[in-house]
C-alpha positions in Angstrom: 131.3 177.7 -31.7 128.2 179.2 -29.8 127.0 181.1 -32.8 126.8 178.1 -35.4 124.8 176.1 -32.7 121.5 177.9 -34.0 122.4 177.6 -37.8 123.3 174.1 -37.5 119.7 173.2 -35.0 117.7 175.4 -38.5 119.5 172.9 -40.5 118.8 169.8 -39.0 115.0 171.1 -38.3 114.7 171.7 -42.2 116.4 168.3 -43.2 114.0 166.6 -40.8 111.0 168.3 -41.9 111.5 167.8 -45.4 112.7 164.1 -44.8 109.6 163.2 -43.2 107.7 165.0 -46.3 109.4 162.7 -48.5 107.8 159.5 -46.2 104.1 161.1 -47.1 104.7 161.3 -50.5 106.5 157.9 -50.7 104.5 156.0 -48.6 101.0 156.0 -50.8 102.9 156.7 -54.2 105.4 153.6 -54.4 103.8 150.3 -55.0 104.8 147.7 -52.8 107.6 146.2 -54.2 110.1 144.0 -52.0 113.3 145.2 -51.6 114.1 141.6 -50.5 112.9 138.9 -48.4 114.0 138.1 -45.2 115.1 133.8 -45.7 112.9 131.3 -44.4 109.9 133.5 -44.0 107.6 135.2 -46.2 108.2 139.0 -44.5 109.6 141.3 -47.2 111.6 144.6 -46.4 111.1 147.3 -48.6 112.1 150.8 -49.3 109.9 152.6 -46.7 111.9 150.6 -44.0 115.0 152.4 -44.8 113.3 155.6 -45.1 111.6 155.4 -41.8 114.7 154.2 -40.6 117.0 157.4 -42.0 114.0 160.0 -40.4 114.5 158.2 -37.0 118.7 158.9 -37.7 118.0 162.4 -38.2 115.8 162.7 -35.2 118.5 161.1 -33.2 120.9 163.5 -34.1 118.8 166.6 -33.3 117.6 165.0 -30.2 121.4 165.5 -29.1 121.7 168.6 -30.2 118.7 170.1 -28.2 118.8 167.9 -25.2 115.2 168.6 -24.4 112.3 166.8 -25.4 108.7 166.9 -24.7 106.6 163.9 -25.2 102.9 163.7 -25.9 100.3 162.4 -23.3 99.7 159.1 -25.0 103.2 157.9 -24.6 102.8 155.9 -21.8 99.8 153.9 -23.6 102.3 153.1 -26.1 105.0 152.0 -23.9 102.5 149.8 -22.4 101.4 148.5 -25.6 104.9 147.8 -26.8 105.5 146.0 -23.2 103.1 143.8 -23.4 104.1 143.2 -27.3 107.4 142.1 -25.9 106.5 140.1 -23.4 103.8 138.2 -25.5 106.5 137.5 -28.1 108.6 136.0 -25.4 105.9 134.3 -24.3 105.3 132.6 -27.9 109.0 131.9 -28.3 109.8 130.5 -24.7 106.4 128.8 -23.6 103.9 128.0 -26.3 106.7 127.3 -28.7 104.2 127.4 -31.7 106.1 130.2 -33.6 108.9 130.7 -35.4 111.2 133.3 -33.1 112.5 135.3 -36.4 109.1 135.3 -37.8 107.6 136.8 -34.2 110.5 139.8 -33.7 109.9 140.6 -37.3 106.2 141.4 -37.0 107.0 143.2 -33.6 109.5 145.4 -35.0 107.5 145.9 -37.9 104.3 147.3 -35.5 106.9 149.1 -33.8 108.1 150.7 -36.7 104.8 151.9 -38.1 103.5 153.5 -34.7 106.9 155.1 -34.4 105.7 157.6 -37.2 103.6 158.9 -34.9 106.6 160.5 -33.0 108.5 161.3 -35.8 105.8 163.9 -37.2 104.7 164.9 -33.7 108.0 166.2 -33.0 108.6 167.5 -36.6 105.3 169.4 -37.0 106.1 172.1 -34.0 104.6 175.1 -36.0 101.5 175.9 -37.4 103.1 176.5 -40.6 104.7 173.3 -40.9 101.4 171.7 -40.0 100.1 173.2 -42.8 102.5 172.1 -45.4 101.9 168.8 -44.0 98.0 168.6 -44.3 98.5 169.7 -48.1 101.6 167.5 -48.9 99.0 164.5 -47.4 96.1 165.3 -49.8 98.6 165.8 -53.0 99.8 162.2 -53.4 96.2 161.1 -54.0 96.1 162.9 -57.5 99.1 160.6 -58.1 97.2 157.6 -56.7 93.9 158.4 -59.0 96.4 158.6 -62.1 98.1 155.3 -61.7 94.4 153.8 -60.8 93.8 155.1 -64.7 96.5 154.1 -65.7 95.8 150.6 -64.5 92.3 150.6 -65.9 93.1 151.8 -69.3 96.5 151.4 -70.1 97.6 148.3 -68.7 99.8 149.8 -65.5 101.1 146.8 -63.9 99.2 145.7 -60.6 101.7 144.9 -57.6 99.7 143.0 -54.9 100.2 141.4 -51.4 97.0 139.8 -51.5 98.6 136.4 -51.0 102.2 135.1 -50.6 102.6 134.2 -53.9 101.7 137.7 -55.5 103.5 139.3 -52.5 106.8 138.4 -54.1 106.6 141.6 -56.2 105.4 139.9 -59.4 103.7 142.6 -61.8 100.2 141.8 -63.0 97.7 143.2 -64.9 94.1 144.3 -63.9 91.3 141.9 -65.2 88.1 142.9 -66.2 85.6 142.8 -63.0 88.7 142.8 -60.9 88.8 145.4 -58.2 91.4 148.2 -58.3 94.4 148.4 -56.6 96.2 151.4 -57.8 99.7 152.1 -55.8 98.6 149.5 -52.8 98.7 146.2 -52.2 95.2 145.5 -52.0 91.7 146.9 -53.1 91.0 147.3 -49.1 94.1 149.1 -48.3 93.5 151.4 -51.2 90.1 152.2 -50.2 91.1 152.5 -46.5 93.6 155.2 -47.5 91.4 157.2 -50.0 88.7 157.5 -46.9 91.4 159.0 -45.3 92.1 161.6 -47.9 88.3 161.9 -48.4 87.5 163.2 -44.7 90.7 165.7 -45.3 88.6 166.8 -47.9 85.1 167.3 -46.1 87.0 169.3 -43.2 88.4 171.5 -45.3 85.2 172.0 -47.3 83.6 172.6 -43.8 85.9 175.3 -42.9 85.5 177.4 -45.7 82.5 179.8 -45.8 82.0 180.5 -49.4 80.5 177.9 -52.1 82.8 179.3 -54.8 86.2 178.1 -52.5 84.7 175.0 -51.9 84.2 174.0 -55.2 87.7 172.3 -56.2 87.5 170.3 -53.0 84.1 169.1 -53.6 85.5 168.1 -57.3 88.1 166.4 -56.0 86.2 164.5 -53.4 83.8 163.4 -56.7 86.7 162.5 -58.2 88.5 160.3 -55.4 85.1 158.9 -54.8 84.6 157.6 -58.4 88.1 155.6 -57.7 86.9 154.9 -54.3 84.0 152.8 -55.7 86.6 151.1 -58.4 88.2 149.4 -55.0 85.0 147.7 -54.4 85.3 147.6 -50.5 81.9 147.7 -48.6 83.4 148.1 -44.9 85.4 151.1 -46.2 82.3 152.5 -47.7 80.6 152.3 -44.0 83.6 153.8 -42.6 83.5 156.7 -45.2 79.6 157.5 -44.5 80.8 157.2 -40.9 84.0 159.9 -41.3 81.6 162.1 -43.5 78.8 162.1 -40.5 81.2 163.0 -37.6 83.0 165.6 -39.8 80.0 167.5 -40.8 78.7 167.3 -37.4 81.6 168.7 -35.9 81.8 171.7 -38.0 77.9 172.2 -37.7 77.5 172.0 -41.3 74.7 169.5 -41.8 73.9 170.9 -45.1 77.2 170.3 -46.5 77.1 166.8 -44.9 73.6 165.5 -46.6 75.6 166.9 -50.3 78.4 164.8 -49.4 76.0 161.6 -48.2 73.9 162.3 -51.1 76.8 161.9 -53.8 78.1 158.9 -52.0 74.9 157.3 -52.1 74.2 158.7 -55.9 77.4 156.5 -56.6 76.0 153.6 -54.9 72.8 153.6 -56.6 74.4 153.5 -59.9 76.7 150.6 -58.8 75.2 147.4 -59.3 78.6 145.9 -57.8 77.8 147.7 -54.7 74.4 147.0 -54.5 74.7 143.2 -55.5 77.4 142.9 -52.2 75.1 144.9 -49.9 72.5 142.2 -50.9 74.9 139.1 -50.2 76.0 140.3 -46.7 72.3 141.7 -46.0 71.0 138.4 -46.8 73.5 136.5 -45.1 73.1 138.5 -41.3 69.0 138.3 -42.2 69.2 134.0 -42.3 71.8 134.5 -39.2 69.6 136.7 -37.0 66.5 134.7 -37.8 68.1 131.6 -36.9 69.3 133.0 -33.6 65.5 134.1 -32.8 63.9 131.4 -34.2 66.1 128.4 -33.7 65.5 125.4 -36.9 63.7 122.2 -35.3 63.9 119.2 -36.9 61.6 115.8 -37.0 63.6 113.0 -35.9 64.4 110.6 -38.7 63.2 107.0 -37.9 65.3 104.3 -38.8 64.6 101.9 -41.4 66.0 98.7 -42.4 67.3 98.4 -45.9 68.8 94.9 -47.4 72.4 95.1 -47.7 72.0 94.2 -51.6 70.3 97.5 -52.3 72.6 100.0 -54.2 73.5 103.0 -52.4 71.8 106.0 -53.8 74.2 108.9 -55.1 74.4 111.9 -52.2 72.8 115.0 -53.3 75.2 117.7 -52.8 74.6 120.0 -49.7 73.4 123.4 -50.5 75.4 126.5 -49.8 74.7 128.2 -46.6 73.7 131.9 -47.2 76.9 132.6 -45.7 79.2 130.6 -47.9 77.5 132.6 -50.6 79.2 135.4 -49.9 82.8 134.2 -49.9 84.6 137.3 -47.8 81.8 136.6 -45.3 82.0 133.3 -45.0 86.2 133.4 -44.7 86.0 135.1 -41.8 83.1 133.7 -40.1 84.1 130.0 -40.9 87.6 130.1 -41.0 89.9 133.3 -39.8 87.9 134.4 -36.9 87.3 131.1 -35.0 90.9 130.1 -35.7 91.9 133.7 -33.8 89.3 132.6 -31.1 91.4 129.3 -30.5 94.6 130.8 -30.4 93.0 132.9 -27.4 91.7 129.9 -25.8 95.3 128.5 -25.9 97.0 131.1 -23.9 94.3 134.0 -23.0 96.2 136.2 -20.7 99.3 136.3 -23.7 97.8 135.1 -26.7 100.2 132.8 -29.1 102.3 135.5 -30.4 102.9 137.5 -33.8 102.3 135.7 -36.6 100.9 132.4 -35.1 97.4 132.8 -36.9 99.1 133.6 -40.5 98.9 136.2 -42.3 95.4 137.7 -42.1 92.2 137.6 -39.5 90.3 140.7 -41.3 89.3 141.9 -37.8 92.0 143.7 -36.0 90.3 143.3 -32.6 90.4 139.6 -32.9 93.6 139.1 -34.2 95.1 141.3 -31.1 92.8 138.9 -28.6 94.5 136.0 -30.5 98.3 137.2 -30.9 98.7 139.0 -27.9 95.8 137.8 -25.4 93.8 139.5 -23.0 96.4 141.6 -21.9 97.5 142.9 -25.4 93.8 143.6 -26.6 93.1 146.0 -23.3 96.6 147.5 -23.9 95.7 148.4 -27.5 92.3 149.7 -26.6 93.5 152.0 -23.7 95.9 153.5 -26.1 92.9 153.6 -28.7 90.4 155.3 -25.8 93.4 157.7 -24.8 93.8 159.0 -28.2 90.0 159.3 -28.8 89.7 161.1 -25.8 92.4 164.1 -26.6 90.9 164.5 -30.1 87.4 165.2 -28.9 88.4 167.1 -26.0 90.6 169.3 -28.0 88.2 170.2 -31.0 87.2 173.5 -29.3 90.4 174.6 -28.2 92.1 175.0 -31.6 91.2 177.1 -34.6 92.0 177.5 -38.3 94.6 174.9 -40.0 94.9 173.0 -36.5 90.9 172.7 -36.1 91.0 171.2 -39.6 93.8 168.6 -38.5 91.8 167.5 -35.4 88.7 167.3 -36.8 89.8 165.3 -40.0 91.7 163.3 -37.5 88.4 162.2 -35.7 87.1 161.3 -38.8 90.0 159.2 -39.7 90.1 157.7 -36.0 86.3 156.4 -36.3 86.6 155.2 -39.8 89.9 153.2 -38.9 87.9 151.4 -36.1 84.9 150.6 -38.3 87.1 149.5 -40.7 88.9 147.2 -38.3 86.1 145.1 -37.7 86.4 143.6 -41.4 89.9 144.3 -42.0 93.5 144.4 -40.6 94.1 147.9 -40.8 96.7 148.1 -38.3 98.9 145.7 -39.7 98.8 146.9 -43.6 102.0 148.5 -44.2 100.8 151.4 -45.8 97.8 152.7 -44.5 99.1 151.9 -41.2 102.2 154.1 -41.4 99.7 157.1 -42.7 96.9 156.6 -40.1 99.9 156.9 -37.4 101.6 159.9 -39.2 97.9 161.9 -39.2 97.2 160.7 -35.7 100.7 162.4 -34.7 100.0 165.5 -37.0 96.8 165.8 -34.9 98.8 165.6 -31.3 101.3 167.9 -32.4 98.3 170.6 -32.7 98.7 171.0 -28.9 101.9 170.1 -27.0 101.6 170.3 -23.1 
């Protein structure tokens, strides 16, 4: 029996490795079709939920077989965040009483599910060859995402969107002229964030190579994916991409290469009237807001004039739109979503009003956490992010080869995610959240101490 232990363990390890590889392929390529909807809620259960559950089942069998496990250093921060999230959920149900209990727990378990992927890949990628395998596998699905995007643009391939409650039911639609591209993702923001992560990998791989001939295929793939990225039309993701390129180029000390990547990005921007108009719109908004802060508008007192009662009342002139209202996405954030999150925070500053209490979107992950989980939730979340960022930066000079590519890529992805979280709920969007935690877990697997 003792002789069979090693082959059994090897077989389980291989099954676990390739099963998680299926996750890395399935998540970006399979559109967000709902498998079924939880009754009396808008929450949908999808195939990836069962796939991740299956991976966890195999991992528990491995754990029983090995009887020894080494956790990453950030495990404590993950545990603290999960504990605060649970207490916040109970507070919302028992004290605040402004949520549906089933919705709160569904959102809670969904967030834990996304984060759990970090640990799955951490334990799966114990060897350098496995980490190389996962890195290569992470990039390959981007080609399928590109091809499906082309099919949506030119061949009327169906679009599955989750941008609103009605379309999230799995209704197949078609891409209309002038509408931003989704490809296999639930929204154009998700697609843009995903492509930012993949292009960050490409920049890091290119920076690790010493000859231009070897770099050429990755440069070409970067340009191809950048074209698809531009069809998504996300301004904040474009800023995040620039941040990621700058950081990766800096850590590899490839400044000329970084300038080439930035030159290509800005060349695409210069030829995109859509991006130029949208950046002009947001620039006008912030210019007006800043000028109002520095030079507050003054209004002359209007004298009271008595008018005869028989004088007909003049038709009111419609009030012109404020600059912030002229940019729809900015107006929704400043006028609706962000104030709603702050009201939730004021209602319960310590623990928030619970998951799902401020509707589907806040378009700012930090304010969303503050509103739903309160100050304790935000602090525990920031502590987790700080511990992760510290580990990544301190690990750069301690690794080499494929591990260095993974670490520096993770730094770029980490920074781009934090930037995107200012205007997008990236940590709640299933596809990109799962992939983010997977890439972070891959980076942490380079150094097990």
